[in-house]
C-alpha positions in Angstrom: -51.2 93.8 86.1 -47.8 94.9 87.2 -46.4 91.4 86.7 -47.6 91.3 83.1 -46.2 94.8 82.4 -42.9 93.7 83.9 -42.7 90.7 81.7 -43.6 92.7 78.6 -40.9 95.3 79.5 -38.3 92.6 79.9 -39.3 91.2 76.4 -39.0 94.8 75.1 -35.5 95.2 76.5 -34.4 91.8 75.1 -35.7 92.8 71.7 -33.7 96.0 71.9 -30.7 94.0 72.9 -31.2 91.8 69.9 -31.2 94.9 67.7 -28.1 96.2 69.4 -26.3 93.0 68.8 -26.9 93.3 65.0 -26.0 97.0 65.1 -22.7 96.3 66.9 -21.7 93.8 64.2 -22.7 96.1 61.3 -20.9 99.1 62.8 -17.8 97.2 63.4 -17.8 95.7 59.9 -18.8 99.1 58.3 -21.8 97.5 56.8 -24.4 99.7 55.0 -28.0 99.7 56.1 -27.2 99.5 59.8 -30.8 100.1 60.9 -33.0 98.8 58.0 -31.3 95.8 56.2 -32.3 92.2 56.9 -30.3 90.1 59.4 -28.1 87.4 57.9 -25.9 84.6 59.2 -22.3 86.0 59.4 -21.0 82.5 58.2 -23.3 81.4 55.4 -24.7 84.9 54.6 -28.3 83.5 54.4 -31.1 85.8 55.5 -32.5 84.9 58.9 -36.3 84.1 59.0 -38.5 85.8 61.6 -38.9 82.7 63.7 -35.1 82.6 64.3 -35.0 86.2 65.4 -37.0 85.8 68.7 -34.8 87.3 71.5 -33.3 84.6 73.9 -35.6 81.8 72.8 -34.3 81.5 69.3 -30.7 81.2 70.5 -31.6 78.6 73.0 -33.9 76.7 70.6 -31.1 76.6 67.9 -28.6 75.7 70.6 -26.4 78.6 69.7 -26.1 77.5 66.1 -27.2 78.8 62.7 -30.4 77.1 61.4 -28.9 76.7 57.9 -25.1 76.0 58.2 -24.8 74.9 61.8 -22.0 77.3 62.6 -21.9 78.5 66.2 -23.6 81.8 67.0 -21.6 83.8 69.5 -22.9 83.7 73.1 -22.7 87.6 73.2 -25.9 87.6 71.2 -28.0 86.0 73.9 -26.0 87.8 76.7 -26.8 91.3 75.4 -30.5 90.3 75.0 -30.7 89.1 78.6 -28.7 92.0 80.1 -30.6 94.7 78.2 -33.9 93.0 79.2 -32.8 92.9 82.9 -31.8 96.6 82.7 -35.2 97.5 81.3 -36.9 95.5 84.0 -34.8 97.0 86.8 -35.6 100.5 85.4 -39.3 99.6 85.6 -39.0 98.4 89.2 -37.1 101.6 90.2 -39.4 103.9 88.3 -42.7 102.0 88.4 -45.2 104.1 86.5 -48.2 102.0 87.3 -50.1 103.4 90.3 -52.7 101.1 92.1 -55.8 102.8 93.3 -58.0 100.8 95.6 -61.7 101.4 95.3 -63.4 103.4 98.1 -66.4 101.0 97.9 -64.6 97.7 97.8 -60.9 97.3 98.7 -60.7 94.2 96.5 -61.5 96.2 93.5 -58.4 97.9 92.0 -57.9 100.4 89.3 -54.7 101.6 87.7 -53.4 104.9 86.4 -50.0 106.0 84.9 -47.5 108.0 87.0 -46.3 110.2 84.1 -43.2 111.5 85.9 -42.0 107.9 86.6 -43.0 107.0 83.0 -40.7 109.8 81.7 -37.8 108.6 83.9 -38.3 105.0 82.8 -38.2 105.9 79.1 -35.2 108.2 79.7 -33.2 105.5 81.5 -34.2 102.7 79.1 -32.8 104.7 76.3 -29.6 105.4 78.3 -29.3 101.7 79.3 -29.6 100.7 75.6 -26.6 103.0 74.7 -24.6 101.7 77.8 -25.3 98.1 76.8 -24.1 98.7 73.3 -20.9 100.4 74.6 -20.3 97.6 77.1 -20.4 94.9 74.5 -18.7 96.7 71.7 -15.7 97.7 73.8 -15.6 94.3 75.4 -15.4 92.6 72.0 -13.4 95.1 70.0 -11.7 97.4 72.6 -13.2 100.5 71.1 -16.1 102.8 72.0 -17.6 104.2 68.7 -18.7 107.8 68.6 -22.0 106.4 67.0 -22.9 105.4 70.5 -21.3 107.9 72.9 -22.0 111.2 71.1 -25.8 110.6 70.5 -26.0 109.5 74.2 -24.3 112.6 75.3 -26.7 114.8 73.3 -29.7 113.0 74.6 -28.6 113.3 78.1 -27.8 117.0 77.9 -31.1 117.9 76.2 -33.1 115.7 78.6 -31.4 117.2 81.7 -31.9 120.8 80.4 -35.5 120.5 79.3 -37.2 117.4 80.8 -35.4 115.6 83.7 -33.7 118.6 85.3 -31.2 116.5 87.2 -28.3 117.0 87.5 -28.5 120.8 87.2 -26.5 122.4 84.3 -23.6 123.5 86.6 -23.2 120.1 88.2 -23.6 118.4 84.7 -21.0 120.4 83.0 -18.6 120.4 86.0 -18.8 116.6 86.2 -18.1 116.3 82.5 -15.2 118.7 82.7 -13.6 116.9 85.6 -13.9 113.4 84.4 -12.9 114.3 80.8 -10.0 116.2 82.2 -8.9 113.3 84.4 -9.1 110.9 81.4 -7.4 113.4 79.1 -4.4 113.7 81.5 -4.0 109.9 81.5 -4.3 109.9 77.7 -1.6 112.6 77.3 0.8 111.0 79.8 0.5 107.5 78.3 0.3 108.8 74.7 -2.9 106.8 74.3 -1.6 103.6 75.9 -3.8 103.7 79.0 -7.0 105.1 77.5 -8.4 105.6 74.1 -10.3 108.5 72.5 -13.6 106.7 73.1 -12.9 106.6 76.8 -12.6 110.4 76.7 -16.1 110.7 75.3 -17.3 108.2 77.8 -16.0 110.4 80.5 -18.1 113.3 79.2 -21.2 111.0 79.1 -20.5 110.0 82.7 -20.3 113.6 83.8 -23.4 114.9 82.1 -25.4 111.9 83.1 -24.4 111.7 86.8 -23.0 115.1 87.7 -19.9 115.8 89.7 -20.3 113.9 92.9 -22.0 110.8 91.5 -19.7 110.9 88.5 -16.7 110.5 90.9 -18.5 107.6 92.6 -18.9 105.9 89.2 -15.3 106.5 88.4 -14.1 104.9 91.7 -16.4 102.0 91.2 -15.1 101.6 87.6 -11.5 101.5 88.6 -12.3 99.2 91.6 -14.2 96.6 89.5 -11.6 96.9 86.7 -8.8 96.2 89.3 -10.6 93.2 90.7 -11.1 91.8 87.2 -7.5 92.3 86.3 -6.3 90.6 89.5 -8.5 87.7 88.7 -7.1 87.4 85.2 -3.6 87.5 86.6 -4.2 84.9 89.2 -5.8 82.6 86.6 -2.9 83.1 84.2 -5.2 84.5 81.6 -3.5 87.8 81.3 0.0 89.3 81.8 1.1 92.8 83.0 1.1 94.1 79.5 -2.3 92.6 78.5 -4.7 95.2 77.2 -8.1 95.1 78.9 -11.1 97.2 77.6 -12.0 99.8 80.2 -15.4 100.7 78.8 -17.3 97.8 80.3 -16.1 98.8 83.8 -17.1 102.4 83.2 -20.6 101.2 82.3 -20.8 99.0 85.4 -19.8 102.0 87.5 -22.4 104.2 85.9 -25.2 101.7 86.3 -24.4 101.0 89.9 -24.3 104.7 90.6 -27.6 105.3 88.8 -29.3 102.9 91.2 -27.3 103.3 94.4 -25.4 106.6 94.0 -27.6 108.6 96.5 -27.2 105.8 99.1 -23.4 105.6 98.6 -23.1 109.5 99.1 -25.3 109.3 102.2 -23.2 106.5 103.6 -20.0 108.4 102.8 -21.0 111.7 104.4 -23.1 110.4 107.3 -21.2 107.2 108.3 -17.8 107.0 106.7 -16.6 110.4 107.6 -17.7 110.1 111.3 
């Protein structure tokens, strides 16, 4: 039962990822009908049939090419489908809302019920992961974090934390947002926008309201650490120079996702082991 649900959830996440890939393209190109218009090939402009819109499988079956004109389809399409699917699956594994109840008569007979608190958390984080996935790929491709992704995510997080989730608490939430936003704003002002963009400032607010002060700082450290490692790798490979601009949004997303799953353990390690 759980395995079947896990597979279905991965497919759901991959389908959301497919929708996000189209949304990213349309927002970047300022296309009308971002949500409702039919998908088309960006090269030959022909409408794509339903059988060519199956997440992951269609890209693999078509070998990454348009079925009509044969032009290559960017690999980011399948990557966002796979990654979003994995994020949904991991969210399900962490907040498994399927409870197994053994029969009191025969232990081999099982029944199932829904754990509604975990279901709420799964839905909440699936929505957040969808926004984070969109931010990751949009910034990676275009070096920009659109307000269309960050601001709705901020609003959803604040309202959810205030009225549904309850964590982090309002003080922790707004303190985290103020500190991280202020940290980014200081860099923005000092560099006159050369180090960070306006989208990163809004991302800082999202990190704060989503994680709170302590976990927000953990995500911040992880973001800079992973970004530093990636930059060193590019320099050593000769793929970037000292003045090469690297999108920071993807590393912020990585830091946030790691902290969502392991933030508590990192805090416990820091205060109980590292400080001894």
